[in-house]
Phi, psi and omega in degrees: 000318180299317178299318179298316180299319178297318181296314181295321179297315181297319179298317181296319179293322175300314178301317181298314181297321183293320180293318182296312180298322180295320177295320179298314184296317180297315179292326178294316177300319180295312184291336180295335179253349191303324183263015177295146175236168182255137173280172182300322182295314178295324177295318176296322179291318177302315181298318176296316181292326177291340172286345179253235190267350182301139184240129176245138182209159167247125180300323174226155178304333183272350184266172178277177188267143168239158181245139176246124175257123185214135178213166170296151185299338180294340177258031182306318179301321179294316178298319179296325177295315179295318177301320180296323176294322187249010182309318181303334184263004186248157175251338182226157181275165176304145177219154180270139181230148179242148175211162182249122176277107189273002178298136184306323181279353182250284182048061185218161179273126178256132176244118182243165173230135184209167172208157177247148165276173167289161176276113190227149179300327184297343180265352184300321182296331181284327176295319180289325184286321194250004180225143177272184186293339177269001177092009180273135182289135179225171176272129176300148180293330181260026183303317182301323178293318188274336185286128179238176178297324176295318174303314184298318180299317181286330175293316180298315182293323185285320194211031180236158177206148179284149177215114190053240181257000178257191185215129179260145169240130186281087185253022186288351173285346177261155182289168174300320180296323178290326174298317178297323180295316180299316179300317181293321182295314182297325178289311183296319188268325184238003180060041177257126181271124185233154169238173179236120183248137176296135177229168182306319185256010182151231181227146179237144177277134186239122176269117184298154183299332178296341181254000189293318176298321178295316180299314182297320177299320181296316190258348184302324177301337182249000185281130178273154187301333179303332181252017177300332183299337182291341177237019179057037177265155178263140179289000000 
């Protein structure tokens, strides 16, 4: 009986040590990235991407913010470029995911590639800037001050496409009022003339053909070759 009790006691101590060590390892991994900061270039990129498809969330109200980068698998080169920039802030590499679009006019298999950053304090301010209390994406009040040519380039790469001689930005997730604000910011800051076009799910920002050359000059230093086709450039 004494041997059995000693065995049970030893086993219980082993389990406790294992749990403590596991927690220590997990917390150590977390703390190794906890104090990371963002340089100006990465902050500019995040601002541009949040105007596009980038998603910021807190898993719980008490946790820090993480970012999700996601694109169609045809833009794998672009996701790999973003992962290279943010690798230090991540715990896992990009992975492909499949989903079925059940809309009657679609009904097809979608293959995407995505990665998450770790949940870190350095991303919290972007959650506060770009989301309201209900989790809806909004425009920051200081966007005109924060938006740079680099931000614009990543916004274009992330969520823009050419149409005839002009250029669309998929801004239907923003309200009509916010689209007008975006149009004003692009005119004030970059001298880009824009219109707002009605779309199935809202409104999209349209950069007129008269401003396309100016747009290209602004963003070409930051444009990766994968997206040269958007401006009829050669790799």
